[in-house]
GULUMDO-823706 format. One record per residue (C-alpha): x, z, y negated; residue in three letters. Coordinates in steps of 0.001 Angstrom, whole numbers, padded with zeros to 6 digits, always signed. Layout:
N
XZYALA/...
***
This chain:
74
-008317+018889+005664MET/-006254+015742+006551ASP/-007387+012032+006920ARG/-007342+012178+010633LYS/-009628+015074+010760SER/-012106+013558+008253VAL/-011984+010110+010269GLU/-012757+012011+013527LYS/-015616+013795+012123GLN/-016851+010789+010183ALA/-016917+008597+013416LEU/-019004+011440+015165GLY/-021725+010945+012708LEU/-024987+009085+013437PRO/-024771+005217+012547ALA/-026938+005621+009598ALA/-024786+008528+008213ASP/-021599+006357+008774ARG/-023000+003417+007009ALA/-024060+005422+003920GLU/-020568+007137+003934LEU/-018898+003731+004140ALA/-020868+002426+001345HIS/-019963+005297-000807LYS/-016296+004984+000058LEU/-016248+001203-000773LEU/-018022+001968-004180GLU/-015355+004580-004925SER/-012782+001564-004749LEU/-014383-000108-007521ASP/-013222+002462-009996SER/-009576+002107-009081LEU/-007235+001354-011886THR/-004908-001608-011997ASP/-002000+000637-011088ALA/-003823+002151-008194GLU/-004872-001136-006746ARG/-001157-002484-007114GLU/-000045+000762-005287GLN/-002424+000347-002495LEU/-001212-003336-002009TRP/+002392-002187-002013LEU/+001510+000466+000613ASP/-000146-002154+002782GLU/+002619-004408+002449ALA/+005050-001869+003585ALA/+002969-000791+006517ARG/+002845-004414+007735ARG/+006487-004884+007327VAL/+006975-001774+009416ALA/+004741-003091+012028GLN/+006754-006226+012108ILE/+009960-004465+012154ASP/+008768-002361+015056ALA/+007536-005323+017143GLY/+003927-004005+017045GLU/+002519-007308+016048VAL/+002737-010924+016710GLU/+003724-013324+014022LEU/+001903-016762+014072ILE/+003404-019690+012356PRO/+001522-020884+009300GLY/+001274-024326+010707GLU/-000474-023012+013696ASP/-003072-021072+011669VAL/-003639-024090+009406ALA/-004293-026207+012625ARG/-006687-023608+014040LYS/-008519-023267+010736ALA/-008948-027072+010422ARG/-010396-027285+014070ALA/-012718-024594+013329LEU/-013919-026353+010108LEU/-014654-029680+012077LYS/
***
């Protein structure tokens, strides 16, 4: 069974079952090795670069983000 099939089935579960499954999945990440964590970060970075290259996301200058964050903290 592939990830998409599992995801589709999981999203069809009642809320309480989805919450329990989410909890178990998150707990399973606590036991990752450093190498596994590093690979996950590398995969995520590659995914984000691909989104940027494909024009799927809007880049926001760091100055804008900092200004908005400061405004929210006031």
